[in-house]
MILUMZA-881617 format. One record per atom (N, C-alpha, C, O, CB): x, y, z; residue in one letter. Coordinates in pm, whole numbers, padded with zeros to 5 digits, always signed. Glycine has a CB too. Layout:
// MILUMZA-881617
XYZA;...
***
This chain:
// MILUMZA-881617
-03272+01235+00650M;-03146+01172+00590M;-03066+01238+00483M;-03124+01260+00376M;-03181+01048+00536M;-02936+01275+00498N;-02867+01351+00404N;-02822+01264+00293N;-02850+01145+00295N;-02755+01421+00467N;-02758+01312+00203A;-02739+01242+00063A;-02634+01129+00085A;-02638+01017+00034A;-02684+01352-00059A;-02529+01182+00178T;-02417+01070+00194T;-02499+00938+00286T;-02468+00821+00264T;-02262+01147+00293T;-02582+00967+00367D;-02653+00846+00418D;-02731+00763+00319D;-02752+00643+00338D;-02746+00887+00521D;-02773+00828+00217G;-02875+00756+00139G;-02776+00690+00042G;-02804+00579-00003G;-02995+00853+00066G;-02656+00756+00007Y;-02564+00668-00063Y;-02513+00558-00010Y;-02490+00459-00080Y;-02466+00727-00098Y;-02490+00560+00120R;-02444+00438+00189R;-02563+00325+00204R;-02547+00203+00200R;-02388+00481+00335R;-02674+00389+00222A;-02792+00289+00237A;-02796+00208+00081A;-02818+00087+00073A;-02956+00384+00277A;-02775+00277-00012K;-02763+00216-00151K;-02682+00136-00151K;-02726+00024-00172K;-02736+00291-00253K;-02539+00144-00131A;-02445+00064-00115A;-02473-00066-00053A;-02450-00171-00113A;-02360+00125-00056A;-02526-00061+00076W;-02558-00173+00166W;-02648-00257+00111W;-02640-00377+00138W;-02607-00134+00291W;-02752-00206+00021E;-02858-00251-00030E;-02795-00343-00133E;-02831-00461-00127E;-02951-00145-00077E;-02692-00302-00243C;-02630-00347-00323C;-02542-00483-00278C;-02534-00586-00345C;-02567-00241-00368C;-02483-00461-00160L;-02410-00562-00090L;-02498-00668-00058L;-02466-00784-00083L;-02345-00512+00030L;-02623-00634+00004S;-02715-00747+00051S;-02763-00820-00072S;-02779-00942-00063S;-02842-00693+00137S;-02790-00756-00194L;-02845-00825-00300L;-02718-00921-00351L;-02736-01041-00375L;-02906-00716-00415L;-02606-00866-00362A;-02490-00958-00421A;-02458-01086-00317A;-02405-01190-00355A;-02341-00860-00440A;-02494-01065-00203E;-02456-01183-00112E;-02552-01292-00157E;-02518-01410-00149E;-02471-01150+00053E;-02675-01254-00205N;-02763-01372-00215N;-02762-01420-00371N;-02838-01511-00405N;-02918-01332-00161N;-02674-01357-00466M;-02674-01404-00614M;-02572-01536-00617M;-02477-01560-00544M;-02615-01270-00725M;-02625-01610-00723N;-02534-01714-00768N;-02462-01678-00900N;-02351-01726-00921N;-02611-01844-00785N;-02512-01605-00978D;-02423-01568-01094D;-02309-01481-01079D;-02329-01360-01065D;-02496-01509-01188D;-02186-01530-01082P;-02091-01449-01055P;-02089-01305-01133P;-02061-01201-01074P;-01979-01523-01077P;-02118-01311-01257E;-02133-01187-01341E;-02221-01079-01285E;-02184-00964-01263E;-02188-01222-01474E;-02326-01122-01266R;-02445-01043-01196R;-02380-01000-01064R;-02385-00880-01035R;-02589-01139-01168R;-02321-01085-00980R;-02273-01043-00864R;-02173-00942-00850R;-02170-00861-00757R;-02235-01137-00810R;-02075-00949-00959A;-01969-00844-00983A;-02021-00728-01019A;-01970-00625-00975A;-01875-00877-01080A;-02133-00722-01106D;-02204-00605-01145D;-02263-00531-01028D;-02247-00410-01018D;-02310-00642-01240D;-02327-00597-00945I;-02396-00512-00821I;-02274-00485-00719I;-02288-00390-00642I;-02531-00608-00736I;-02160-00559-00713L;-02075-00500-00628L;-02007-00374-00684L;-01967-00278-00618L;-01981-00597-00587L;-02000-00391-00825R;-01944-00245-00875R;-02050-00118-00845R;-02020+00000-00832R;-01919-00251-01050R;-02170-00174-00839F;-02262-00054-00811F;-02240-00018-00667F;-02236+00100-00632F;-02423-00087-00839F;-02227-00115-00584A;-02204-00094-00437A;-02082+00008-00420A;-02086+00111-00353A;-02172-00239-00362A;-01963-00042-00501R;-01844+00056-00488R;-01863+00188-00536R;-01798+00282-00488R;-01729+00009-00558R;-01958+00206-00639M;-01992+00332-00696M;-02070+00424-00596M;-02031+00537-00566M;-02073+00308-00820M;-02165+00373-00554W;-02243+00442-00459W;-02148+00480-00314W;-02159+00590-00261W;-02374+00341-00427W;-02062+00383-00267L;-01971+00439-00161L;-01877+00524-00214L;-01826+00603-00135L;-01902+00340-00088L;-01840+00525-00332S;-01729+00652-00369S;-01802+00766-00381S;-01730+00866-00387S;-01643+00639-00511S;-01923+00788-00386L;-02012+00916-00390L;-01994+00987-00230L;-02016+01106-00209L;-02192+00868-00429L;-01959+00907-00144T;-01966+00932+00008T;-01827+01012+00041T;-01815+01093+00134T;-01980+00778+00100T;-01721+00976-00053E;-01591+01005-00013E;-01557+01167-00060E;-01621+01218-00153E;-01491+00889-00081E;-01475+01224-00004P;-01438+01380-00040P;-01378+01353-00185P;-01321+01251-00223P;-01311+01464+00079P;-01402+01460-00249I;-01365+01465-00401I;-01205+01503-00405I;-01134+01455-00493I;-01465+01587-00489I;-01158+01583-00316G;-01009+01641-00317G;-00986+01737-00424G;-01078+01803-00473G;-00900+01529-00334G;-00868+01744-00460D;-00841+01846-00572D;-00918+01840-00707D;-00887+01736-00766D;-00698+01836-00608D;-01004+01911-00774L;-01063+01899-00893L;-00973+01962-00989L;-00904+02058-00959L;-01194+01954-00895L;-00974+01913-01092P;-00891+01974-01218P;-00984+02106-01245P;-01102+02117-01213P;-00882+01856-01371P;-00906+02199-01308L;-00979+02307-01359L;-01107+02288-01442L;-01213+02350-01428L;-00893+02377-01432L;-01081+02196-01526R;-01187+02160-01617R;-01209+02006-01611R;-01114+01927-01617R;-01152+02207-01762R;-01340+01965-01600L;-01389+01827-01594L;-01377+01770-01726L;-01377+01849-01821L;-01532+01818-01545L;-01366+01641-01750P;-01333+01558-01872P;-01461+01606-01981P;-01438+01629-02100P;-01331+01374-01829P;-01586+01614-01926Y;-01697+01599-02007Y;-01719+01759-02055Y;-01805+01782-02140Y;-01827+01526-01921Y;-01653+01851-02008E;-01659+01988-02052E;-01592+02038-02174E;-01471+02018-02182E;-01614+02060-01957E;-01646+02094-02260L;-01579+02156-02391L;-01519+02263-02324L;-01555+02322-02223L;-01679+02205-02522L;-01381+02286-02428P;-01296+02382-02402P;-01369+02511-02433P;-01442+02510-02533P;-01171+02362-02474P;-01358+02634-02356P;-01405+02757-02399P;-01397+02792-02551P;-01290+02775-02610P;-01336+02851-02325P;-01488+02831-02605Q;-01478+02879-02757Q;-01462+03042-02759Q;-01524+03117-02684Q;-01625+02833-02847Q;-01373+03080-02852P;-01366+03234-02864P;-01487+03291-02925P;-01546+03229-03013P;-01246+03280-02948P;-01530+03418-02878L;-01627+03484-02895L;-01618+03538-03044L;-01509+03568-03093L;-01634+03578-02790L;-01733+03549-03110P;-01707+03585-03255P;-01678+03736-03253P;-01722+03805-03161P;-01836+03548-03355P;-01605+03787-03352A;-01542+03923-03370A;-01685+04024-03377A;-01784+03982-03436A;-01435+03928-03527A;-01684+04141-03322R;-01785+04222-03327R;-01747+04334-03439R;-01641+04396-03438R;-01814+04275-03186R;-01846+04349-03529R;-01807+04452-03624R;-01871+04586-03610R;-01842+04677-03688R;-01834+04406-03755R;
***
């Protein structure tokens, strides 16, 4: 099983759990997890040059 198939399996597992939940807030949370797992199976597209969690490059200290 490759990673994509594993992500889809997790999404289906979340959908199955959500189907049997009575609490609407918990169901919404589980459906968000399912959406998150499915989003991992989609192509990323054009990535920005720098991801949001990366720090900008720091200048190197001057050599003496």
